[in-house]
C-alpha positions as CSV (number, residue, x, y, z in Angstrom):
1,D,28.5,26.1,62.7
2,G,25.1,27.3,64.1
3,Y,23.5,26.7,60.7
4,S,22.9,23.0,61.0
5,H,19.2,23.3,60.7
6,L,19.5,24.9,57.2
7,S,19.4,22.9,54.0
8,A,22.6,22.3,52.0
9,Y,21.3,24.8,49.3
10,E,20.8,27.5,51.8
11,R,24.1,26.9,53.6
12,K,25.9,27.3,50.1
13,R,24.0,30.5,49.4
14,L,25.1,32.1,52.8
15,K,28.6,31.1,52.2
16,N,28.7,32.8,48.7
17,I,27.2,36.0,50.3
18,T,29.8,36.1,53.0
19,E,32.6,35.6,50.6
20,N,31.4,38.3,48.2
21,A,31.2,40.7,51.2
22,K,34.7,40.1,52.1
23,F,35.8,40.6,48.6
24,F,34.2,44.0,48.2
25,A,35.4,45.1,51.7
26,A,39.0,44.3,50.5
27,L,38.6,46.7,47.5
28,K,38.0,49.7,49.8
29,L,35.8,51.4,47.2
30,H,34.4,54.0,49.5
31,E,38.0,55.3,50.2
32,S,38.8,55.5,46.5
33,A,35.7,57.5,45.8
34,A,36.5,60.0,48.5
35,R,40.0,60.4,47.4
36,L,38.8,61.0,43.8
37,N,36.3,63.6,44.9
38,Q,39.1,65.6,46.5
39,L,41.2,65.6,43.4
40,T,38.2,66.8,41.1
41,P,37.9,70.7,41.1
42,K,34.5,71.8,42.0
43,R,32.6,73.7,39.2
44,R,30.0,76.3,39.9
45,S,26.7,75.3,38.6
46,H,24.9,77.8,36.3
47,P,21.2,77.9,36.8
48,T,19.1,77.2,33.8
49,K,17.2,80.2,32.5
50,R,13.6,79.5,31.7
51,A,12.1,81.2,28.8
52,K,9.4,83.8,29.6
53,P,6.0,82.8,28.5
54,K,4.8,84.9,25.6
55,K,1.9,87.3,26.2
56,A,-1.6,86.1,25.0
57,E,-1.9,88.9,22.5
58,D,1.4,87.7,20.7
59,E,0.1,84.2,20.1
60,P,-1.5,83.5,16.7
61,T,-5.1,82.7,16.7
62,R,-5.7,78.9,16.8
63,R,-7.8,77.7,13.8
64,R,-10.9,75.8,14.9
65,S,-13.0,73.7,12.6
66,M,-16.3,75.5,11.9
67,R,-17.9,72.1,10.9
68,L,-17.1,70.7,14.5
69,L,-18.2,73.9,16.1
70,R,-21.5,73.6,13.9
71,V,-21.1,77.2,12.8
72,E,-22.4,78.3,9.4
73,P,-19.6,79.8,7.3
74,L,-19.7,83.6,6.6
75,N,-21.8,84.4,3.5
76,I,-22.0,80.8,2.5
77,P,-25.2,78.8,3.5
78,L,-24.6,75.5,5.0
79,M,-26.1,72.6,2.9
80,E,-28.5,70.6,4.9
81,S,-27.8,67.5,3.0
82,F,-26.0,66.2,-0.1
83,P,-27.6,67.0,-3.4
84,P,-29.5,63.9,-4.9
85,A,-27.7,62.1,-7.8
86,A,-28.4,63.6,-11.2
87,A,-31.3,61.8,-12.8
88,P,-31.0,60.7,-16.5
89,E,-31.8,63.5,-18.9
90,Y,-34.9,61.9,-20.5
91,P,-37.0,64.5,-22.1
92,Q,-40.7,65.0,-21.0
93,V,-42.6,64.1,-24.2
94,P,-46.5,64.5,-24.2
95,V,-48.8,61.9,-25.5
96,G,-50.2,62.3,-29.0
97,P,-49.0,63.9,-32.1
98,L,-46.0,66.1,-31.9
99,P,-44.9,68.9,-34.5
100,M,-41.8,68.1,-36.3
101,V,-39.8,71.0,-34.6
102,P,-36.2,70.4,-33.9
103,E,-34.5,71.1,-30.5
104,D,-32.5,74.0,-32.0
105,Q,-35.4,75.6,-34.0
106,A,-34.9,79.0,-32.4
107,E,-31.3,79.1,-33.5
108,N,-31.5,78.0,-37.1
109,S,-34.9,77.7,-38.6
110,K,-33.7,78.1,-42.2
111,G,-31.3,75.1,-41.9
112,T,-34.3,73.0,-40.6
113,E,-36.5,73.9,-43.4
114,A,-33.8,73.0,-45.9
115,L,-33.3,69.6,-44.2
116,L,-37.1,68.9,-44.2
117,S,-37.5,70.1,-47.8
118,T,-34.7,67.8,-48.9
119,W,-36.2,64.8,-47.2
120,M,-39.6,65.7,-48.9
121,R,-38.0,66.1,-52.3
122,I,-36.0,62.9,-52.3
123,S,-39.0,61.0,-51.2
124,E,-41.0,62.1,-54.2
125,L,-38.5,60.6,-56.6
126,K,-39.2,57.0,-57.3
127,A,-36.1,54.9,-57.0
128,E,-35.4,52.4,-59.6
129,D,-36.1,48.8,-58.9
130,A,-33.0,47.4,-57.3
131,D,-31.6,44.2,-58.8
132,K,-32.7,41.6,-56.3
133,G,-30.1,39.1,-57.5
134,T,-26.7,38.7,-55.9
135,P,-23.9,40.4,-57.7
136,D,-20.6,38.7,-58.6
137,I,-18.5,38.5,-55.5
138,K,-15.4,39.7,-57.3
139,R,-17.2,42.9,-58.6
140,Y,-18.8,43.2,-55.2
141,Q,-15.5,43.2,-53.4
142,E,-14.1,45.8,-55.8
143,G,-17.0,48.1,-54.8
144,L,-16.1,47.6,-51.1
145,S,-12.6,48.6,-51.7
146,S,-13.7,51.9,-53.2
147,M,-15.6,52.8,-50.1
148,V,-13.7,55.3,-47.8
149,L,-14.2,57.4,-44.7
150,S,-13.5,61.2,-45.0
151,E,-13.4,63.8,-42.3
152,E,-16.5,65.6,-43.4
153,N,-18.4,62.3,-43.3
154,V,-17.9,61.9,-39.4
155,R,-20.3,63.9,-37.2
156,K,-21.9,63.8,-33.7
157,V,-25.6,63.6,-34.7
158,V,-27.3,62.7,-31.4
159,K,-26.3,63.4,-27.9
160,A,-25.9,60.0,-26.5
161,R,-25.3,56.3,-27.3
162,V,-26.8,55.3,-30.8
163,C,-29.4,52.7,-30.3
164,S,-30.8,52.5,-33.8
165,M,-30.4,53.9,-37.3
166,A,-32.0,54.1,-40.7
167,I,-31.0,55.2,-44.1
168,H,-33.1,56.9,-46.8
169,P,-33.4,54.8,-50.0
170,S,-32.6,57.8,-52.2
171,E,-29.9,57.3,-54.8
172,S,-29.1,61.0,-55.1
173,T,-28.9,62.2,-51.4
174,I,-27.5,60.4,-48.3
175,L,-30.0,61.1,-45.6
176,V,-29.4,59.2,-42.2
177,A,-31.6,59.0,-39.1
178,A,-30.1,58.0,-35.7
179,G,-31.9,57.3,-32.5
180,D,-30.2,57.6,-29.1
181,K,-30.8,56.3,-25.5
182,W,-32.4,59.7,-24.4
183,G,-35.3,59.5,-27.0
184,H,-33.6,61.9,-29.6
185,I,-33.7,61.4,-33.3
186,G,-31.0,63.1,-35.4
187,L,-31.5,63.7,-39.0
188,W,-28.3,64.3,-41.0
189,N,-28.2,65.2,-44.7
190,V,-24.7,63.9,-45.3
191,S,-24.6,65.1,-49.0
192,C,-25.2,68.7,-47.7
193,G,-21.6,68.9,-46.2
194,A,-22.7,72.0,-44.2
195,E,-22.9,72.4,-40.4
196,E,-26.7,73.1,-40.6
197,G,-27.1,69.7,-42.3
198,A,-28.0,67.8,-39.1
199,H,-30.8,68.5,-36.6
200,I,-32.2,66.8,-33.4
201,F,-35.9,66.0,-32.8
202,I,-37.3,64.7,-29.5
203,P,-40.3,62.5,-30.3
204,H,-39.7,59.9,-27.7
205,R,-39.3,59.9,-23.9
206,F,-36.9,57.0,-23.6
207,Q,-34.4,55.4,-26.0
208,V,-35.2,54.7,-29.6
209,N,-34.9,51.0,-30.1
210,C,-35.7,50.6,-33.7
211,M,-36.2,52.8,-36.8
212,H,-37.2,52.1,-40.4
213,F,-38.2,54.4,-43.4
214,S,-41.6,53.1,-44.8
215,P,-40.9,50.7,-47.6
216,C,-43.6,52.3,-49.9
217,N,-43.3,55.9,-48.7
218,P,-39.9,57.0,-47.5
219,A,-41.5,60.4,-46.5
220,Q,-42.4,58.5,-43.4
221,L,-40.0,57.5,-40.7
222,L,-41.3,55.0,-38.1
223,S,-39.5,55.0,-34.8
224,L,-40.1,52.7,-31.8
225,G,-39.4,54.0,-28.2
226,N,-39.8,52.1,-25.0
227,D,-43.5,53.0,-24.7
228,T,-44.7,54.2,-28.1
229,L,-44.5,53.6,-31.9
230,R,-44.4,56.9,-33.8
231,C,-44.6,57.8,-37.5
232,G,-42.6,60.9,-38.5
233,D,-44.4,62.2,-41.7
234,V,-42.4,65.0,-43.3
235,T,-45.4,66.0,-45.6
236,K,-47.3,66.7,-42.6
237,A,-44.4,67.9,-40.4
238,V,-45.7,65.8,-37.5
239,F,-44.6,62.8,-35.4
240,D,-47.9,60.9,-35.1
241,E,-48.5,58.2,-32.5
242,I,-49.5,54.8,-33.8
243,C,-49.3,52.5,-30.8
244,R,-48.8,53.0,-27.1
245,S,-48.2,50.3,-24.4
246,E,-47.3,50.1,-20.7
247,D,-45.0,47.2,-21.5
248,T,-41.6,48.1,-22.9
249,F,-41.2,47.8,-26.6
250,S,-37.9,46.4,-28.2
251,C,-38.2,46.0,-31.9
252,F,-40.5,46.1,-35.0
253,D,-40.6,45.1,-38.6
254,F,-43.2,45.5,-41.4
255,L,-45.4,42.7,-42.2
256,E,-46.5,44.0,-45.7
257,E,-44.8,45.9,-48.5
258,N,-47.1,48.8,-48.0
259,G,-46.0,49.3,-44.4
260,C,-49.5,49.3,-42.9
261,T,-49.0,46.4,-40.5
262,A,-46.1,45.5,-38.3
263,I,-45.0,42.9,-35.8
264,V,-43.7,44.5,-32.6
265,S,-41.8,42.8,-29.8
266,H,-41.8,43.5,-26.0
267,W,-38.8,43.0,-23.8
268,D,-40.9,40.8,-21.5
269,G,-41.2,38.3,-24.4
270,D,-44.6,38.9,-26.0
271,V,-45.1,40.2,-29.5
272,A,-48.1,42.3,-30.9
273,V,-49.6,42.9,-34.3
274,V,-50.2,46.5,-35.1
275,D,-52.3,47.9,-37.9
276,R,-51.8,51.7,-38.7
277,R,-55.2,51.8,-40.5
278,T,-57.3,51.2,-37.4
279,P,-58.1,54.0,-35.0
280,G,-56.8,54.0,-31.4
281,L,-53.3,53.3,-30.0
282,S,-53.8,49.6,-29.0
283,S,-52.5,46.7,-30.9
284,E,-54.6,44.3,-32.9
285,L,-53.3,41.3,-31.2
286,S,-51.1,40.6,-28.2
287,V,-49.4,37.2,-28.2
288,D,-47.3,35.0,-25.8
289,I,-44.8,33.2,-27.8
290,G,-43.3,31.5,-24.8
291,F,-40.1,33.7,-24.6
292,S,-38.9,35.2,-21.4
293,R,-37.3,38.1,-23.4
294,T,-37.6,39.2,-27.0
295,R,-34.9,41.5,-28.5
296,T,-35.5,41.5,-32.2
297,V,-38.2,40.4,-34.6
298,H,-37.7,40.2,-38.4
299,V,-40.1,39.4,-41.3
300,H,-39.1,36.9,-44.0
301,P,-38.3,38.9,-47.3
302,V,-40.3,36.5,-49.5
303,N,-42.9,34.8,-47.3
304,R,-43.9,37.7,-45.3
305,H,-46.3,35.8,-42.9
306,Y,-43.2,34.2,-41.4
307,F,-41.3,36.2,-38.8
308,L,-38.1,35.4,-36.8
309,A,-38.0,36.2,-33.0
310,A,-34.8,36.2,-30.9
311,G,-34.2,36.7,-27.3
312,S,-32.7,34.9,-24.2
313,V,-31.3,31.6,-25.9
314,D,-34.3,31.3,-28.3
315,V,-34.3,31.9,-32.0
316,C,-37.6,30.7,-33.5
317,V,-39.7,31.1,-36.7
318,F,-43.4,31.7,-36.3
319,D,-46.3,32.1,-38.8
320,V,-48.3,35.3,-38.1
321,R,-51.5,33.7,-39.6
322,Y,-51.7,31.2,-36.8
323,L,-50.9,33.4,-33.8
324,K,-53.2,33.2,-30.8
325,A,-53.1,34.7,-27.3
326,K,-51.3,31.7,-25.7
327,G,-50.0,28.3,-26.6
328,N,-48.1,29.3,-29.7
329,K,-45.5,26.9,-31.1
330,P,-42.7,27.8,-33.5
331,L,-42.4,26.4,-37.0
332,S,-38.7,26.1,-36.6
333,S,-36.0,26.6,-33.9
334,L,-32.4,27.4,-34.0
335,T,-30.4,25.8,-31.1
336,G,-27.0,26.0,-30.0
337,H,-26.7,29.4,-28.2
338,T,-26.1,29.2,-24.5
339,K,-26.5,32.8,-23.6
340,S,-28.7,35.8,-24.5
341,V,-29.1,36.3,-28.3
342,A,-28.7,39.9,-29.2
343,S,-30.1,39.7,-32.7
344,A,-31.3,37.4,-35.5
345,Y,-32.1,38.4,-39.1
346,F,-33.0,36.6,-42.4
347,S,-30.9,37.0,-45.4
348,P,-32.2,39.9,-47.6
349,V,-33.0,38.2,-50.9
350,T,-34.2,34.6,-50.3
351,G,-34.4,34.6,-46.6
352,S,-32.7,31.0,-46.7
353,R,-30.0,32.1,-44.1
354,V,-30.2,33.5,-40.6
355,V,-27.3,35.4,-38.9
356,T,-27.4,35.7,-35.1
357,V,-25.2,37.3,-32.5
358,C,-25.1,36.0,-28.9
359,A,-23.7,37.1,-25.6
360,D,-21.2,34.1,-25.7
361,D,-19.2,36.2,-28.2
362,K,-20.1,33.9,-31.0
363,L,-21.3,35.1,-34.4
364,S,-22.9,32.3,-36.4
365,K,-24.7,32.0,-39.8
366,N,-27.2,29.3,-40.1
367,I,-29.2,27.8,-43.1
368,Q,-32.9,27.8,-42.7
369,V,-35.0,24.9,-44.1
370,L,-38.3,26.3,-43.3
371,F,-40.6,23.6,-44.4
372,K,-38.5,20.7,-42.9
373,K,-38.4,22.7,-39.7
374,T,-34.7,22.3,-39.1
375,Y,-31.5,24.4,-39.1
376,Q,-28.1,23.5,-40.1
377,T,-25.0,25.4,-38.8
378,K,-22.8,26.0,-41.8
379,S,-20.0,28.2,-40.6
380,K,-17.6,28.3,-37.6
381,P,-18.6,30.7,-34.7
382,T,-16.7,34.0,-35.0
383,K,-15.8,36.1,-32.0
384,T,-17.4,39.6,-32.0
385,A,-18.8,42.1,-29.4
386,S,-21.8,40.7,-27.8
387,Q,-23.7,44.0,-27.7
388,N,-23.2,44.5,-31.5
389,L,-25.8,43.6,-34.1
390,A,-24.9,41.7,-37.2
391,I,-26.8,42.9,-40.3
392,W,-26.9,41.6,-43.9
393,D,-26.0,43.8,-46.8
394,P,-29.3,44.2,-48.5
395,K,-27.5,44.0,-51.9
396,Q,-25.8,40.7,-51.3
397,E,-27.4,37.5,-50.2
398,H,-24.2,36.0,-48.8
399,C,-22.6,38.8,-46.9
400,F,-23.2,40.4,-43.5
401,L,-21.4,43.2,-41.3
402,V,-20.7,43.6,-37.7
403,G,-18.9,46.0,-35.5
404,S,-15.6,44.7,-34.1
405,M,-13.7,45.0,-30.9
406,A,-10.4,44.6,-32.6
407,Q,-7.7,47.3,-32.8
408,P,-7.7,49.4,-34.8
409,R,-11.4,49.8,-34.5
410,Q,-13.2,48.5,-37.6
411,I,-16.5,47.2,-39.1
412,Q,-16.0,43.7,-40.6
413,L,-17.8,42.1,-43.5
414,F,-18.1,38.4,-43.6
415,Q,-19.2,35.8,-46.2
416,D,-21.7,33.3,-45.2
417,T,-18.9,30.8,-45.2
418,G,-17.4,32.5,-42.2
419,N,-14.5,34.1,-44.2
420,L,-13.7,37.7,-43.5
421,L,-14.2,39.4,-46.9
422,H,-13.5,43.0,-46.2
423,T,-12.6,45.4,-43.2
424,F,-13.8,49.0,-43.0
425,C,-11.3,51.1,-40.9
426,N,-9.5,54.4,-40.7
427,M,-7.0,54.8,-37.9
428,E,-7.4,58.6,-37.7
429,L,-11.2,59.0,-38.0
430,L,-12.5,55.8,-36.6
431,S,-11.4,55.2,-33.0
432,S,-14.4,53.6,-31.4
433,V,-16.5,50.5,-31.8
434,C,-19.5,51.0,-34.2
435,S,-22.1,48.7,-32.5
436,I,-25.0,49.8,-34.7
437,N,-24.6,49.8,-38.5
438,V,-26.8,50.4,-41.5
439,V,-26.2,49.7,-45.2
440,H,-27.9,51.5,-48.2
441,P,-30.2,49.3,-50.1
442,S,-28.8,50.0,-53.6
443,Q,-25.6,52.1,-53.1
444,N,-22.2,51.3,-51.7
445,I,-22.9,53.4,-48.4
446,L,-22.2,52.1,-45.0
447,V,-23.0,54.1,-41.8
448,G,-21.7,53.1,-38.3
449,G,-22.8,54.6,-35.0
450,N,-20.9,54.6,-31.7
451,S,-21.7,55.0,-28.0
452,S,-21.2,58.8,-28.1
453,G,-23.7,59.7,-30.8
454,R,-21.1,60.0,-33.5
455,L,-21.8,58.6,-37.1
456,H,-19.2,57.4,-39.6
457,V,-20.2,57.2,-43.2
458,F,-18.1,55.1,-45.6
């Protein structure tokens, strides 16, 4: 066949091609196409008209980004860079004594004079000696139930978060002092009931960590900022400077009933002894107690040479008579906390109990056996807000208060057994956590401060 040299596969392929060609030839497709073309009428093709281009003047002006063209907008100067982030509004406070002039002195001097005159007047009245005994718990609970929060007893007293509070011991007038994180101190005459009853002073540069009215002279309000301890004396109308330090202060308490000496703690863990009677702004003694951080110090109500220090995971009792620059050992230590301790305070009458708050959200009350140098936990840990401070009611040896995260917002009062005795709340007027609280030493008055500078008086 002439293809003997090809393989079997190639011979099979050529055979298929030949057969397919013969098949298509038999169909005569080219003749059918010609015949169909003759039968179809020819249509004249219509040329497509192209749209005329618009003139340049009819086109709208194309918008171009002035930013990409690096052209300065008309009448608006181009910023060279973004403005820096706003710095905290800490006031510039000079060193040394400051006049007791409020921030709004120019607007309402008469209201300020009335406030300071009231403070001076109620400080001259000697309060009756409060009963140091513990009242009957049933009668005490009845008094708690009578405490209410009214609309006129809620006011924004300072501009920022409340960091500390103090209440004047007067039994006739409710005068409250609040310190915020910007160094402001707000004084509020709650009993006045008028708009001019509250004024703001600026004696500190940074936040006010701690405040107390002097125990023997309530015409003096001592306040502790980050860098200075001041005494606001209403009789002199001045905020005098007692002590200044480059290390940041955290808390203080009076070592004596006359308020002349104080124990002051630093955030870096050290404590210092300050005597107001000595000249100069330095402390009498600076002490390393072995803490990495000290948040609060509190003096024993009976044996005032003992003080309690709390910070990090440490809660210890020291004797101020034996303090030295280094190598100090505590008389007693309270163990059990695993995270930073926010506060620790002796019970108000006997000092036989200590209430602590820790960042592990545990609130615990402990019995102090000072001379045996041991502590015994007597109540179950109770969950609370770790940034809140638990304080004792100065009128009741067995009860303490703490701001709660529960809804509705409330301030809870516990017995030393761990039982919840009473809840202070008002769904309409109290809608925030009161992390800082203070209780009147002789009257059924409770003041709670929140993170916006608002005070609530029950």
